[in-house]
Residue, then its C-alpha position, 0 to 999 in steps of 0.5 A: m461179603l465172600r470168604i474163600a473155603t476151599r480150593t477145589e478142581m473147578g476153582f473155589t468154593a466161598t461162603i457168602d456173608g456167612i450163610q450160604e456156600g457157592v462156587l468160583y470157577k477158576n476160569e473166571v478168578f483173575q487174581p490170587l486167592k487163598v483160603g479164608q480170605k475176605i473178598n467182595g463178589y456177586i451172585k452170578k447164578v442160582r442153578d435149578d439145583g440150588k447151587i450158586d455160582l459166583s463172580l468177582q467181577r459186577p455183573g453186566y455192563k457195570a463191569v464194563d463201566a468199571l473196566t473203562a474208567n480203569i482203561m482211560y486212567k492207565l492210558r492217560h498214565q502211559k502217555g496215551f497208549l497201551a500195547v494190548t488189543d482185543e486180540s491179545r491173550p486172555e492171560v495178558i488182559a487178566d493181568l493187565f486189568g484183572v478182567s475176563k476178555k469178553v469184558f475187555k472187548k465190550a469196554i473197548g468197543n464201548l470207548y471205541k464208539k464214544r471215540l475216546i480211543t483209536l484202535e491200531e495194530d499194536g495197541i490201543r490209543l487215546a483220541e486226539k481230542i482227549k489228549k489236548p487239555i482244555t485251556v482256562s479261555q477255552k473253559k470260559y467259552v464253553r460256559k458262556s456258549k452253553k448259557r447263551k440262549p437265543r432271543h426271539r421278539 
């Protein structure tokens, strides 16, 4: 747990579990913060000089996994289309998803590779196969087809 201690030119200093202090860089903060605020955060790096760089985003692909779920949720609730691309301005991406453009691009690439979205010039769209809900009869067929195994005599 981080507690925001002070605002600096570089960003914010924060106390980690009330023990050590680290830095949140302003170019990596995508939400408003207040001095005294408690917030979940992550240690990004411990530098050679012993200073700690912090992040509000999960490190590595854990951030991407959380974001892909968020993108899919928003797509489903926006009629299958979001007017944002990997060319969108970083501020727009930060406002919509609270992440960096780099993490957003990784998430979009992940969803595209899985064929869950299509990329359009002006945004991203849910793939057609995702839009169509499975009917009850289809669910029964899927369950039955998975259980069947060929018998050899």
